[in-house]
C-alpha positions as CSV (number, residue, x, y, z in Angstrom):
1,X,13.7,-53.3,-26.1
2,X,14.3,-51.5,-29.0
3,X,11.3,-53.2,-30.8
4,X,9.0,-51.7,-28.3
5,X,8.5,-48.1,-29.6
6,X,6.8,-46.6,-26.3
7,X,10.3,-47.4,-24.2
8,X,12.3,-44.3,-25.8
9,X,15.6,-44.4,-25.5
10,X,19.2,-43.6,-27.0
11,X,19.3,-46.2,-29.6
12,X,15.3,-45.8,-30.5
13,X,15.9,-42.3,-31.2
14,X,18.8,-43.4,-33.4
15,X,16.5,-45.7,-35.4
16,X,14.1,-42.9,-36.0
17,X,16.8,-40.6,-37.3
18,X,18.0,-43.5,-39.7
19,X,14.1,-43.7,-40.6
20,X,13.8,-39.9,-41.5
21,X,17.1,-40.1,-43.1
22,X,15.5,-42.9,-45.4
23,X,12.5,-40.9,-46.4
24,X,13.7,-37.3,-46.8
25,X,17.5,-37.8,-48.0
26,X,17.9,-38.9,-51.7
27,X,20.5,-41.9,-50.9
28,X,23.3,-41.7,-53.6
29,X,23.4,-45.4,-54.5
30,X,19.5,-45.5,-55.1
31,X,17.7,-49.1,-54.2
32,X,20.4,-51.6,-53.1
33,X,21.6,-49.0,-50.2
34,X,18.1,-48.4,-49.7
35,X,17.4,-52.3,-49.1
36,X,20.6,-52.6,-46.9
37,X,19.7,-49.6,-44.4
38,X,15.9,-50.7,-44.3
39,X,17.4,-54.4,-43.6
40,X,19.4,-52.9,-40.6
41,X,16.6,-51.0,-39.2
42,X,14.0,-54.1,-39.3
43,X,16.8,-56.2,-37.7
44,X,17.1,-53.5,-35.0
45,X,13.3,-53.3,-34.5
46,X,13.0,-57.2,-34.3
47,X,15.8,-57.6,-31.6
48,X,17.5,-60.0,-34.1
49,X,20.6,-58.0,-33.8
50,X,21.5,-57.2,-29.8
51,X,21.5,-53.2,-29.2
52,X,24.3,-51.4,-29.5
53,X,25.6,-50.0,-26.0
54,X,26.6,-46.3,-27.8
55,X,26.6,-44.4,-30.6
56,X,30.0,-45.3,-31.6
57,X,29.1,-49.3,-31.9
58,X,26.3,-48.4,-33.8
59,X,28.1,-46.3,-36.3
60,X,30.5,-49.0,-36.3
61,X,27.9,-51.5,-37.4
62,X,26.8,-49.3,-40.2
63,X,29.8,-49.0,-41.5
64,X,30.3,-52.6,-41.8
65,X,26.8,-53.1,-43.4
66,X,27.3,-50.3,-45.9
67,X,30.7,-51.0,-46.9
68,X,29.9,-51.4,-50.6
69,X,28.0,-48.0,-50.3
70,X,30.6,-45.8,-49.0
71,X,28.8,-42.3,-50.2
72,X,25.5,-43.4,-48.4
73,X,27.4,-44.2,-45.3
74,X,29.2,-41.1,-45.2
75,X,25.9,-39.2,-45.3
76,X,24.0,-41.1,-43.0
77,X,26.8,-41.0,-40.6
78,X,27.1,-37.2,-40.8
79,X,23.2,-37.1,-40.4
80,X,23.1,-39.1,-37.3
81,X,26.4,-37.4,-35.6
82,X,24.7,-34.0,-36.3
83,X,21.3,-34.7,-34.9
84,X,22.7,-36.3,-31.6
85,X,24.9,-33.0,-31.6
86,X,22.0,-31.1,-31.3
87,X,20.7,-32.8,-28.2
88,X,21.8,-30.0,-26.1
89,X,18.1,-29.0,-25.2
90,X,14.8,-30.5,-25.7
91,X,14.6,-28.4,-29.4
92,X,16.6,-31.4,-30.9
93,X,14.2,-33.9,-30.0
94,X,11.5,-31.5,-30.8
95,X,12.7,-31.3,-34.3
96,X,12.9,-35.0,-34.7
97,X,9.4,-35.7,-33.4
98,X,7.8,-32.4,-34.3
99,X,9.3,-31.8,-37.8
100,X,11.3,-34.8,-39.7
101,X,9.1,-37.6,-38.8
102,X,5.9,-35.4,-39.6
103,X,7.2,-34.4,-42.7
104,X,8.1,-38.0,-43.7
105,X,4.4,-39.1,-42.6
106,X,2.7,-35.9,-44.5
107,X,4.6,-37.0,-47.9
108,X,2.7,-40.2,-48.1
109,X,0.3,-38.7,-50.3
110,X,2.4,-36.7,-52.4
111,X,0.8,-36.8,-55.8
112,X,4.3,-37.6,-57.4
113,X,4.2,-41.5,-58.8
114,X,8.0,-41.5,-58.1
115,X,7.4,-41.0,-54.5
116,X,4.8,-43.4,-53.6
117,X,7.6,-46.2,-53.4
118,X,9.6,-43.9,-50.9
119,X,7.1,-42.9,-48.5
120,X,4.8,-46.2,-48.5
121,X,7.3,-47.0,-45.8
122,X,5.3,-45.2,-43.1
123,X,2.1,-45.9,-44.4
124,X,-0.2,-46.3,-41.3
125,X,-0.5,-49.9,-42.0
126,X,3.0,-50.7,-42.4
127,X,5.0,-52.1,-39.6
128,X,7.7,-49.3,-39.7
129,X,4.7,-46.7,-40.0
130,X,3.1,-48.2,-37.3
131,X,6.4,-47.9,-34.9
132,X,7.2,-44.4,-36.0
133,X,3.4,-43.5,-35.1
134,X,3.6,-45.1,-31.7
135,X,7.0,-43.5,-31.0
136,X,5.6,-40.0,-31.8
137,X,2.6,-40.4,-29.7
138,X,4.6,-41.5,-26.8
139,X,6.9,-38.3,-27.2
140,X,3.8,-36.2,-27.8
141,X,2.3,-37.5,-24.6
142,X,5.4,-36.7,-22.4
143,X,5.5,-34.0,-19.9
144,X,8.2,-31.7,-19.8
145,X,10.2,-33.5,-17.0
146,X,9.8,-36.9,-19.0
147,X,11.4,-35.3,-22.2
148,X,14.1,-34.0,-19.9
149,X,14.9,-37.6,-18.7
150,X,14.8,-38.9,-22.5
151,X,17.3,-36.2,-23.3
152,X,19.6,-37.5,-20.3
153,X,19.2,-40.9,-21.9
154,X,20.1,-39.9,-25.7
155,X,23.0,-38.2,-24.1
156,X,24.2,-40.8,-22.0
157,X,23.9,-43.5,-24.9
158,X,25.7,-41.1,-27.3
159,X,28.9,-40.6,-24.7
160,X,28.9,-44.2,-24.0
161,X,28.0,-43.6,-20.4
162,X,26.6,-46.8,-19.6
163,X,26.5,-46.1,-15.7
164,X,24.1,-42.9,-16.6
165,X,20.9,-43.3,-14.8
166,X,17.9,-40.8,-14.6
167,X,17.9,-38.6,-11.3
168,X,15.6,-40.7,-8.8
169,X,14.1,-37.9,-7.5
170,X,12.5,-37.1,-10.8
171,X,10.7,-40.3,-10.7
172,X,9.4,-39.8,-7.3
173,X,5.9,-38.7,-6.1
174,X,7.4,-35.5,-5.1
175,X,8.5,-34.6,-8.2
176,X,5.4,-35.7,-10.0
177,X,3.2,-33.2,-7.8
178,X,6.1,-30.4,-8.7
179,X,5.8,-30.9,-12.2
180,X,2.0,-31.1,-12.8
181,X,1.8,-28.1,-10.6
182,X,4.2,-26.3,-13.2
183,X,2.3,-28.1,-16.0
184,X,-1.1,-26.6,-14.6
185,X,0.3,-23.5,-14.5
186,X,1.7,-23.5,-18.0
187,X,-2.0,-24.4,-19.2
188,X,-3.7,-21.9,-17.0
189,X,-5.7,-24.8,-15.6
190,X,-5.9,-22.9,-12.3
191,X,-8.4,-25.5,-10.4
192,X,-5.9,-28.4,-11.0
193,X,-3.0,-25.9,-10.3
194,X,-4.4,-25.6,-6.8
195,X,-4.7,-28.8,-6.2
196,X,-1.2,-29.9,-7.2
197,X,0.2,-26.9,-5.3
198,X,-1.4,-28.2,-2.0
199,X,0.2,-31.7,-2.6
200,X,3.3,-30.2,-3.3
201,X,3.5,-28.4,0.2
202,X,4.6,-31.8,1.7
203,X,7.5,-32.5,-0.6
204,X,10.8,-30.9,-0.9
205,X,12.8,-29.8,-4.2
206,X,15.9,-31.8,-5.8
207,X,18.9,-31.8,-4.1
208,X,17.8,-30.9,-0.8
209,X,18.0,-32.7,2.3
210,X,15.7,-30.8,4.4
211,X,11.9,-29.7,4.1
212,X,11.9,-26.5,1.9
213,X,8.2,-25.4,2.6
214,X,9.4,-21.8,1.7
215,X,9.7,-22.8,-1.7
216,X,6.3,-24.1,-1.8
217,X,5.2,-20.7,-0.2
218,X,7.4,-19.1,-3.2
219,X,5.3,-21.1,-5.6
220,X,1.8,-20.0,-3.9
221,X,3.0,-16.3,-4.0
222,X,3.7,-17.0,-7.9
223,X,0.1,-18.5,-8.2
224,X,-1.4,-15.4,-6.4
225,X,0.8,-13.0,-8.8
226,X,-0.7,-14.8,-12.1
227,X,-4.2,-14.5,-10.7
228,X,-3.8,-10.8,-9.6
229,X,-3.9,-11.3,-6.4
230,X,-1.0,-9.1,-5.3
231,X,-2.0,-8.4,-1.7
232,X,-2.0,-12.4,-1.3
233,X,1.2,-12.7,-3.0
234,X,3.0,-10.3,-0.6
235,X,1.8,-11.7,2.8
236,X,2.8,-15.3,1.3
237,X,6.0,-13.8,0.3
238,X,6.6,-12.5,4.1
239,X,6.3,-15.9,5.3
240,X,8.5,-17.4,2.8
241,X,11.3,-14.8,3.4
242,X,11.0,-15.6,7.2
243,X,11.3,-19.0,6.9
244,X,14.1,-18.6,4.4
245,X,16.3,-16.4,6.8
246,X,15.5,-18.9,9.4
247,X,17.0,-21.7,7.6
248,X,19.6,-19.8,5.8
249,X,18.1,-20.3,2.1
250,X,19.9,-17.6,0.4
251,X,18.7,-19.0,-3.0
252,X,14.8,-18.7,-1.7
253,X,15.6,-15.3,-0.3
254,X,17.0,-13.9,-3.8
255,X,14.1,-15.6,-5.8
256,X,11.6,-13.5,-3.3
257,X,13.6,-10.6,-4.0
258,X,13.2,-11.2,-8.0
259,X,9.2,-11.7,-7.3
260,X,8.8,-8.5,-5.1
261,X,10.6,-6.6,-8.2
262,X,7.9,-7.7,-10.6
263,X,5.2,-7.3,-7.9
264,X,6.3,-3.4,-7.7
265,X,5.8,-3.1,-11.2
266,X,2.4,-5.1,-11.5
267,X,0.9,-3.7,-8.3
268,X,-0.1,0.2,-8.6
269,X,-0.3,0.5,-4.9
270,X,3.1,1.1,-3.1
271,X,4.7,-1.4,-0.5
272,X,6.4,-0.6,2.6
273,X,9.1,-3.1,2.5
274,X,11.5,-2.6,-0.1
275,X,13.6,-5.2,-2.1
276,X,15.3,-7.3,0.4
277,X,18.8,-8.0,-1.3
278,X,18.8,-4.4,-3.2
279,X,22.7,-4.1,-2.6
280,X,23.2,-7.8,-4.0
281,X,20.7,-6.9,-7.0
282,X,22.7,-3.8,-7.8
283,X,26.2,-5.7,-7.8
284,X,24.6,-8.8,-10.0
285,X,23.1,-5.8,-12.5
286,X,26.6,-4.6,-12.8
287,X,27.7,-8.1,-14.1
288,X,24.6,-8.6,-15.8
289,X,23.0,-11.4,-14.1
290,X,20.0,-9.7,-13.8
291,X,19.4,-9.1,-17.6
292,X,16.1,-11.3,-18.0
293,X,14.5,-9.4,-15.2
294,X,15.8,-6.1,-16.4
295,X,14.2,-6.8,-20.2
296,X,11.2,-8.0,-18.2
297,X,10.7,-4.6,-16.6
298,X,11.3,-2.7,-19.8
299,X,8.8,-4.5,-21.8
300,X,6.1,-3.9,-18.5
301,X,7.4,0.1,-18.7
302,X,6.7,0.1,-22.5
303,X,3.5,-1.0,-22.1
304,X,2.8,1.1,-19.1
305,X,3.1,4.2,-21.0
306,X,6.8,5.1,-19.6
307,X,9.2,7.3,-21.9
308,X,10.4,4.9,-24.5
309,X,13.9,6.4,-25.4
310,X,14.8,5.8,-21.6
311,X,13.5,2.4,-22.0
312,X,15.9,1.5,-25.0
313,X,18.9,3.3,-23.1
314,X,18.5,1.0,-20.0
315,X,18.4,-2.4,-22.3
316,X,21.5,-0.9,-24.1
317,X,22.9,-0.5,-20.5
318,X,22.1,-4.0,-19.4
319,X,23.1,-5.7,-22.3
320,X,26.5,-4.1,-23.0
321,X,29.2,-2.9,-20.6
322,X,32.0,-0.2,-21.5
323,X,35.3,-1.8,-22.3
324,X,38.4,-0.2,-20.4
325,X,39.6,3.0,-22.5
326,X,43.0,1.8,-22.9
327,X,42.9,-0.3,-26.4
328,X,41.9,2.1,-28.8
329,X,41.8,-0.4,-31.6
330,X,38.7,-2.1,-30.1
331,X,35.4,-1.3,-29.8
332,X,34.3,0.6,-26.9
333,X,31.7,-1.8,-25.8
334,X,31.3,-5.3,-25.6
335,X,28.2,-7.7,-24.5
336,X,28.0,-8.6,-20.8
337,X,29.3,-12.4,-20.3
338,X,26.2,-13.4,-18.4
339,X,24.0,-12.7,-20.9
340,X,24.9,-15.2,-23.5
341,X,21.6,-17.6,-24.2
342,X,19.8,-14.2,-23.3
343,X,21.3,-12.0,-26.0
344,X,18.4,-12.2,-28.4
345,X,15.8,-11.5,-25.6
346,X,16.0,-7.8,-26.5
347,X,15.7,-7.8,-29.8
348,X,11.7,-8.7,-29.8
349,X,11.3,-5.8,-27.1
350,X,13.5,-3.4,-29.2
351,X,11.7,-3.9,-32.4
352,X,8.3,-3.3,-30.9
353,X,9.6,0.0,-29.1
354,X,11.2,1.2,-32.3
355,X,8.0,0.6,-34.2
356,X,6.2,2.5,-31.3
357,X,8.8,5.4,-31.7
358,X,8.1,5.7,-35.6
359,X,11.0,4.5,-36.7
360,X,10.0,1.2,-38.6
361,X,13.2,0.5,-40.2
362,X,15.3,0.2,-36.7
363,X,12.4,-2.2,-35.8
364,X,13.0,-4.3,-39.3
365,X,16.6,-4.5,-38.3
366,X,15.8,-5.9,-34.9
367,X,13.1,-8.6,-36.6
368,X,15.9,-9.6,-38.9
369,X,18.2,-10.4,-36.2
370,X,15.5,-12.8,-34.8
371,X,15.0,-14.3,-37.8
372,X,18.7,-15.4,-38.3
373,X,18.7,-16.9,-34.7
374,X,17.0,-19.8,-36.2
375,X,19.8,-22.3,-36.3
376,X,20.7,-21.1,-32.5
377,X,17.9,-21.0,-30.5
378,X,18.5,-19.0,-27.3
379,X,16.3,-19.1,-24.3
380,X,12.4,-18.7,-24.4
381,X,12.7,-18.7,-28.2
382,X,8.9,-19.4,-28.3
383,X,8.3,-15.8,-26.8
384,X,10.9,-14.5,-29.2
385,X,9.2,-15.8,-32.4
386,X,5.6,-14.8,-31.5
387,X,6.6,-11.4,-29.8
388,X,8.4,-10.7,-33.4
389,X,5.7,-12.1,-35.7
390,X,3.2,-9.6,-33.6
391,X,5.4,-6.8,-34.4
392,X,5.6,-7.5,-38.0
393,X,2.0,-7.9,-37.9
394,X,1.6,-4.5,-36.4
395,X,3.7,-2.8,-38.9
396,X,1.8,-4.1,-42.0
397,X,-1.6,-3.0,-40.4
398,X,0.1,0.6,-39.9
399,X,0.3,0.3,-43.6
400,X,-3.0,-0.9,-44.2
401,X,-1.9,-4.2,-45.4
402,X,-4.3,-6.2,-43.2
403,X,-4.2,-9.6,-45.0
404,X,-0.5,-9.5,-44.8
405,X,-0.8,-8.8,-41.1
406,X,-2.9,-11.4,-39.9
407,X,-0.9,-13.9,-42.5
408,X,2.3,-12.8,-40.5
409,X,0.5,-14.2,-37.2
410,X,-0.9,-17.5,-39.0
411,X,2.5,-19.0,-40.6
412,X,3.0,-22.2,-39.2
413,X,6.7,-21.4,-37.7
414,X,4.6,-18.9,-35.3
415,X,1.8,-21.3,-34.6
416,X,4.1,-23.9,-33.5
417,X,5.7,-21.6,-30.9
418,X,2.1,-21.1,-29.4
419,X,2.7,-23.4,-26.4
420,X,1.3,-21.7,-23.5
421,X,-1.5,-20.0,-22.3
422,X,0.1,-16.9,-21.7
423,X,1.5,-17.0,-25.5
424,X,-1.9,-17.6,-26.8
425,X,-3.3,-14.8,-25.0
426,X,-0.7,-12.5,-26.3
427,X,-1.3,-14.0,-29.7
428,X,-5.1,-13.5,-29.5
429,X,-5.0,-10.0,-28.4
430,X,-2.8,-9.1,-31.5
431,X,-5.5,-10.4,-33.7
432,X,-8.2,-8.7,-32.2
433,X,-6.4,-5.4,-32.3
434,X,-5.8,-5.8,-36.0
435,X,-9.3,-6.5,-36.4
436,X,-10.3,-3.6,-34.5
437,X,-8.3,-1.0,-36.2
438,X,-9.5,-2.3,-39.5
439,X,-13.0,-1.8,-38.3
440,X,-12.5,1.4,-36.7
441,X,-11.1,2.9,-40.0
442,X,-14.1,1.5,-41.8
443,X,-16.4,2.4,-39.4
444,X,-18.1,-0.7,-39.0
445,X,-20.2,-0.5,-36.1
446,X,-21.4,-4.0,-35.4
447,X,-18.0,-5.6,-36.1
448,X,-16.4,-3.1,-33.5
449,X,-19.2,-3.8,-31.2
450,X,-18.7,-7.7,-31.5
451,X,-14.9,-7.2,-31.1
452,X,-15.5,-5.1,-28.0
453,X,-17.5,-7.7,-26.3
454,X,-14.8,-10.4,-27.0
455,X,-11.8,-8.3,-25.8
456,X,-13.2,-5.3,-23.6
457,X,-9.8,-3.7,-23.2
458,X,-9.1,-3.7,-26.7
459,X,-7.6,-0.4,-28.9
460,X,-5.0,0.5,-30.9
461,X,-1.7,-1.7,-30.2
462,X,0.5,1.5,-29.2
463,X,-1.9,2.2,-26.4
464,X,-0.7,1.5,-22.8
465,X,-2.2,-0.6,-20.2
466,X,-5.4,1.5,-18.7
467,X,-4.3,2.8,-15.4
468,X,-6.6,3.6,-12.8
469,X,-4.8,6.6,-11.4
470,X,-4.0,8.6,-14.9
471,X,-5.3,8.9,-18.4
472,X,-3.2,8.1,-21.5
473,X,-2.3,10.4,-24.4
474,X,-4.5,8.4,-26.7
475,X,-7.4,8.9,-24.2
476,X,-6.9,12.6,-23.9
477,X,-6.6,12.8,-28.0
478,X,-9.8,11.0,-28.3
479,X,-11.6,13.4,-26.0
480,X,-10.2,16.2,-27.5
481,X,-11.4,15.0,-31.2
482,X,-14.8,14.0,-29.9
483,X,-15.4,17.7,-28.6
484,X,-14.0,19.0,-31.9
485,X,-16.5,17.4,-34.1
486,X,-19.2,18.2,-31.9
487,X,-18.6,21.9,-32.7
488,X,-16.8,22.7,-29.4
489,X,-13.3,23.3,-30.2
490,X,-12.4,25.7,-27.6
491,X,-13.2,23.2,-24.9
492,X,-11.4,20.6,-26.7
493,X,-8.0,22.5,-26.5
494,X,-7.4,21.4,-22.9
495,X,-7.9,17.9,-23.7
496,X,-5.6,18.5,-26.6
497,X,-3.1,20.1,-24.6
498,X,-2.9,17.5,-22.2
499,X,-2.6,14.5,-24.9
500,X,0.5,16.6,-26.4
501,X,2.2,16.6,-23.1
502,X,1.3,13.1,-22.6
503,X,2.6,12.0,-25.8
504,X,5.7,14.3,-25.2
505,X,6.2,12.3,-21.7
506,X,5.9,9.2,-23.0
507,X,8.2,9.9,-26.3
508,X,5.5,8.6,-28.6
509,X,6.4,10.9,-31.3
510,X,3.6,9.7,-34.0
511,X,1.1,10.4,-31.4
512,X,2.8,13.8,-30.9
513,X,2.4,14.7,-34.3
514,X,-1.0,13.8,-34.7
515,X,-1.5,15.9,-32.0
516,X,0.1,18.9,-33.5
517,X,-1.8,18.2,-37.0
518,X,-5.1,18.6,-34.9
519,X,-4.2,21.9,-33.1
520,X,-3.4,22.9,-36.6
521,X,-6.4,22.1,-37.6
522,X,-8.3,24.1,-35.0
523,X,-6.0,26.8,-35.7
524,X,-7.4,26.9,-39.4
525,X,-10.8,26.4,-39.0
526,X,-11.8,27.8,-35.3
527,X,-9.0,30.2,-34.3
528,X,-8.5,32.2,-37.2
529,X,-4.4,31.6,-36.8
530,X,-3.2,30.2,-40.6
531,X,0.1,31.2,-40.1
532,X,0.8,29.8,-36.9
533,X,-0.8,26.7,-38.1
534,X,1.6,26.9,-41.2
535,X,4.5,26.6,-38.5
536,X,3.2,23.5,-37.0
537,X,2.7,22.0,-40.4
538,X,6.3,22.7,-41.3
539,X,7.7,21.2,-38.1
540,X,5.7,17.8,-38.6
541,X,5.5,17.3,-42.2
542,X,9.1,15.8,-43.0
543,X,8.4,13.2,-40.1
544,X,4.9,12.6,-41.6
545,X,5.7,12.0,-45.1
546,X,8.1,9.2,-43.7
547,X,5.9,7.7,-41.5
548,X,4.2,4.5,-42.7
549,X,1.0,4.9,-41.0
550,X,-1.3,6.0,-43.9
551,X,-4.0,7.3,-41.7
552,X,-1.7,9.4,-39.9
553,X,0.0,10.8,-43.2
554,X,-3.5,11.3,-44.8
555,X,-4.7,13.7,-41.9
556,X,-1.5,15.7,-42.2
557,X,-2.2,16.2,-45.7
558,X,-5.7,17.0,-45.0
559,X,-5.1,19.5,-42.7
560,X,-2.5,21.0,-45.1
561,X,-5.3,21.0,-47.8
562,X,-7.4,23.1,-45.3
563,X,-4.5,25.7,-44.8
564,X,-4.2,26.1,-48.4
565,X,-7.9,26.6,-48.7
566,X,-7.8,29.5,-46.5
567,X,-5.3,30.9,-48.1
568,X,-7.1,30.7,-51.4
569,X,-4.2,28.4,-52.8
570,X,-6.7,26.1,-54.6
571,X,-4.1,24.0,-56.7
572,X,-1.9,23.3,-53.8
573,X,-5.0,22.3,-51.7
574,X,-6.1,19.8,-54.8
575,X,-2.7,18.1,-54.8
576,X,-2.6,18.0,-50.8
577,X,-6.2,16.4,-51.1
578,X,-5.0,13.8,-53.8
579,X,-2.4,12.6,-51.4
580,X,-4.4,12.3,-48.5
581,X,-7.6,10.4,-50.4
582,X,-4.8,8.1,-51.8
583,X,-3.6,7.2,-48.4
584,X,-7.4,7.0,-47.0
585,X,-8.3,4.5,-49.8
586,X,-5.2,2.3,-49.1
587,X,-6.0,2.1,-45.4
588,X,-9.9,1.5,-46.0
589,X,-10.9,4.9,-44.2
590,X,-14.2,5.3,-45.7
591,X,-15.5,8.4,-43.4
592,X,-12.5,10.4,-43.8
593,X,-12.0,9.5,-47.5
594,X,-15.4,10.7,-48.2
595,X,-14.8,14.0,-46.7
596,X,-11.4,14.3,-48.1
597,X,-13.1,13.4,-51.8
598,X,-16.1,15.8,-51.1
599,X,-13.7,18.7,-50.6
600,X,-11.7,17.7,-53.5
601,X,-15.0,17.9,-55.8
602,X,-15.5,21.5,-54.3
603,X,-12.1,22.5,-55.1
604,X,-12.1,21.0,-58.7
605,X,-15.5,22.5,-59.2
606,X,-14.4,26.0,-58.3
607,X,-11.1,25.6,-60.7
608,X,-13.6,24.2,-63.4
609,X,-11.5,21.1,-63.6
610,X,-12.5,18.6,-65.9
611,X,-12.0,15.8,-63.6
612,X,-14.9,17.2,-61.6
613,X,-17.2,14.7,-62.1
614,X,-15.0,11.9,-61.9
615,X,-13.9,12.9,-58.4
616,X,-17.7,13.4,-57.8
617,X,-18.6,9.8,-58.4
618,X,-15.9,8.7,-56.1
619,X,-16.8,10.6,-53.6
620,X,-20.4,9.1,-53.9
621,X,-19.1,5.5,-53.9
622,X,-17.3,6.4,-50.8
623,X,-19.9,7.9,-49.0
624,X,-22.0,4.8,-49.9
625,X,-19.1,2.5,-48.5
626,X,-19.4,4.6,-45.2
627,X,-23.2,4.5,-45.1
628,X,-23.0,0.7,-45.6
629,X,-20.3,-0.1,-43.1
630,X,-22.7,1.6,-40.2
631,X,-25.5,-0.5,-40.9
632,X,-23.7,-4.0,-42.1
633,X,-24.2,-7.0,-39.9
634,X,-20.9,-8.8,-38.4
635,X,-19.0,-10.5,-41.4
636,X,-19.0,-14.3,-40.8
637,X,-15.0,-13.9,-41.2
638,X,-15.0,-12.8,-37.4
639,X,-16.9,-15.9,-36.4
640,X,-14.5,-17.8,-38.3
641,X,-11.7,-16.1,-36.2
642,X,-13.4,-16.7,-32.9
643,X,-13.3,-20.4,-33.7
644,X,-9.6,-20.5,-34.6
645,X,-8.7,-18.7,-31.6
646,X,-10.6,-21.0,-29.6
647,X,-9.1,-23.9,-31.2
648,X,-5.6,-22.4,-31.0
649,X,-6.2,-22.2,-27.4
650,X,-7.4,-25.5,-26.6
651,X,-4.5,-27.0,-28.6
652,X,-2.3,-25.0,-26.5
653,X,-3.5,-26.5,-23.4
654,X,-2.5,-29.9,-24.6
655,X,0.7,-28.9,-25.9
656,X,3.9,-29.5,-24.0
657,X,6.5,-27.2,-24.4
């Protein structure tokens, strides 16, 4: 019955669309047209009028009821038709229940006096308000497969298919075990996941007429992969492959090949068995069919410290294919036809990669591309939005704008997309990395210690994942800087050369410039090689001036000032020191700011500069800030962040995609 909101169907969704239109749109004919629309909704809710069999009948009834108000009818009809045309995916239902109806209910308390009469319709004690809240609650409690069933019913009602029924398999106990397993995996509840997976072992998949136990084994291998049990995953995969070959299940073999390919990236230990369908995979790759897997590999390579430009070239080759060279008037490249819905997926990966390469303007182009896709949401839209927001937050952090960085992660449009435990972990890691970068630059010891306890592997956002076999360029550079600060510059040269080689191999050019700047610093202060240091500075200075990372840019200016001091060019040294101090102050790097201002005060004293007292006072304030950061307790804002991260994690476990 239409009056029962817990029975969601096509007619119920249409009534909710009318209610949303009634609340959010300005009806041209005002009060009389509103009363007619409200009367139609109430008669439908009370079953006074028989429920229409399809959308066309409902539009016909609305046209008769609103015949005196043609403008209102045309706007309402266009609104309902546009909303039902969006029901090609669950996103259309999410927009109705998650955005439009919520906006209606949140506008009840609008302080505008003129809006009270309009939105009192959905007051929690009103009949229509109770109807909407029950429908919204019912949709929120639906699992993923139940929402797909509702989507099928809405499409069938829209298209007038009276014989359309929901797939019987989806309502069976087998499907319930399968979807409960998928839901447990999404939420990260591995204890419940194991129970549902054991139950699923006895069932079949939809559309199959035999016991496909190999698919249950494949799902078990996925579970071991998620829990980093790579050896167990390979053992289960061997059994699944053997059974799939016995029954001739080529689709399962292809899925096993996909998982084996992922294991070759995740598991650092090599495996004897190669890909089972390597030739088929290469043929499919030529047609672009394996583009999502190729993009996943590219992102894993970026995190593991592989050459960045090679990753970009591989993404480009996967996403685009060459045209025949005959028509000279057309472009030479075109999108691969099988990418289509995955065409936007490279944008988030490319934005992060270009930012890591030190070209933020190109990264901004790809981030803008993602923002323009709001009207047409491709596959994995939630991951795309979260990754793009994280990249934007990292860019703001590079420039020392930490508040803007965390604000990018706290935007409602981003938080709404954190719908799974994996995305929450990604979002949480980004928060800790931003807070870590700020605390490291401030030399806030207690805050650094607390963040390390919350996330043991936290570091700079561009640092590769820790590897048990080799050290990264960041690790070698940190070791070299520690030795140089310990007055052992000659011993630190070996680690510095290793850091320089690793950064060149990874094509991490901003870090390479930092290594060259450290080498120039050692040449000036310890090796007595000012002319060689000047050559290195001339090489990296143009790129350093364009670098948005204020800390790296300030260090290059500081090394340049040391070179001018060694050559007795104090006026140029003062200019370089001022530029370095400005960047250090913007990024809140108190220790280096104090050192820079101390050197500037000494130079001003040698030049008998009138600004000496002012520079000396700035140095004392910076030194006081540095000393206070060393002994300051952990701020309460970090506790607030911890609570927010935990609440969002708990909320992500309860949400349905």
